[in-house]
N, C-alpha and C positions, 0 to 999 in steps of 0.2 A: 340115409343122410343123417349126419350127426345132429343131435338136438342143439338148440341155441344155448351158448354158454353165457351170453350177456344180452340184455335187452334194454333199450333206451326208449322211454315214452315221454314225448314232449308235446304239450298242447300248443296249437297254433290256431286261434279262433277264426281267422279270415283267410286261411291258406288252404289250398288243396294238396299241399305237400303231405306225404304220408304220415300215418299215425304211429306205426311201430317199426322199429329197426331191429332186425335179428342179425346178430353177428356170430358166425360159426367159428369153431376152433380151427386154427391154422393147419392146413394140410398141403401137401405138394399138389398144386393144381395150376392150370393155365389161367391167364387173366380172364378168359371167356368163362371158364367154369367158376372162377371166384366171383365174377359178376353175378352169376346165377344164385350165389349163396347170400348176396346182399339184398335182402328182401325189404322193400319199402311198401307200406300200405297207406292209409289216409291221414294225416295230421302229424307231421314231423318237423324237426329243425326249428330253431328259434327265429322268430320274425326279426328282420334287420331294422325295419322302420315301422312307423305307425301304419296300422292296417289300411289297406285299400280294398273296398268292396264294390261289387257291381251295382251301379245305380241304374235307374230306368233308361237314361240316355248314354250311359257309359260307365267309366270308372269314377268312383268318388274317393278322394283322398283327404286325410287330415294333415294340415300343414302347421299345426301348433308347435310341434317339437321338431325343429330342424337341425339340432346340434349334432346328431349322429349321422346325418345324411352325407353321402358321397357327393362332392362338389362337381357340378358339370360346368366347366370353365367357359365354353364358347357357345352356349345356347343363344339362339336369336329369338327374341320374343317381340311380336308385333301386335298392336291393338287392331282388331278387325272391325269391331263395332262397340258402341256403348249407349246404353239407354238409362232410364231413371232407376233401374234396379240392378243392373249387372254390366260387367265388362267381358267381352269375348276376345280371346287372344289366340294367336297361332304361335306354336313353339316348334323350332327346328333345331335339331342336334346333329353335328357333323360326324363323319365317319370315325375320326380319331376318338371322340368322346364316347361314342357308343361302344367301341372296343374297350376303352379304359374302364368304363363302368361295368361292363360285362365281366372283365377279368377280376376286378376288385370284388364284385358280388360273389363270383365263383370262389375266390380265395377265402372270403369270409364264411361262406356256407361250408367250405371244406373244413375250416377250423371248428365249426359247430357239429360236424358229423362225427359219428363214433369211429374208433380206430378200425382200420381195415386189416384183416388177418394177412400175414405174409409180408407186411411192409414195416420197416423200421420206424419207430416213433421218436420224434425230436424231444429235447428236454422240455419238461412241462406236460408231457403226455399227449401232445397233439400230433396227428399224423401229418408228416411233411414230405414223405418220399413217394407218395402215390402219384403216378403220372397224371398230368393235367387232363388228358383226354379220357383216361379211365375213370377219374373222379367225376367228370362231367356225365359219363354214362351212368354211374351209380346214382348221382343226384337227379339226373333227368334234365335234358336240355330245356324241355318245355317249362319245367318248374323253375329252373334258374332264370329263364327269360321273363317269367312272371315277376320275379323279385327285381330284375333289372328295370323293367318298365315301371314298376312301382317306385323304384328309386329315382329314375329320371323324371317322372311326372311330379313327384313330391318335391324333389330338390330344386328343379327349375322354377316351379311356381312359388315355392316358399321364398326363394331368392328374389324373384320379381316383386312379390308382395312387400318384402322387407325394403327393397331399394326404392319402391314407389311410395313407401310409408302408407300402405293401405290397411284397412281393417275389414277383413273378409268375414262375412256372416258365418258364425259357428266354426270358423277356421276350416271350412270345407270348400273344396273345389271339385269340379266334375269335368270329365272329358266328353267331347261330342262322340268320339268313336267308342264302340263297345270293347269289352275285354278281348273278344276274339279278333276283332279288327286290328287292335293294337298288336296282339301277338303275331298275327299273320304278316304285318307290315314291318316287323322288327327283325334285324339280323345284325350281329356284332360286326363292326367294321364297315357298315353302310349308313347312309343318312336315315334319320328317323324323325318323324314329325307328327304332331297331334294338335287338335283344337281343344280349348278349355273355356269354361265359364266361371267367372268369379262373381259371386253375389256379394255386394257391398252393404255394409251397415249404412243407415240413413245419413249419418253425419258425413260419411265418406262420399256418398253420392252427391250431397249438396256441395261439398268442397271441390269436387271435380267437374261440376257443371258450371 
């Protein structure tokens, strides 16, 4: 096997996406054999949004910076309960929006990936001719799904907080479901839902009671 001609190292603190990408010199090979030459290990690709990490009760997300998030247009958010310290909500996203977000995240990750040998590069140096399904295999569907869930959770709740004019403690939200539960329940083109807790600042709690 030829030794790597180019290596990209990108740190991603909160992601399990791989650490090193080795790109090999272009040779005449099938898509299957080319896929074997695209080696991904632990910490790769630039994070698209603010980090989401596993909290004790589920995912924890930072909603402070929502400018770069993909908009989820038709999310339904209902308040399930509210007490002196927090609001618990249910978020449901329809089939169309889960598919749209998945495809946008896949496209963005593809732009951040290194060039793939054997495929023509568009102006500006970004790989544009790699078949969608092949790129998904290279990136890993499970890893792409993690980014999609992160995007949906952060975007929907950041939008809700902004519309309701709430001040969430430390700009942090957490889901009831664990990371594994969220991943196992998600599929692009199908409905997706989760429960989340918003801890409010004291002034907000007093204003909403």
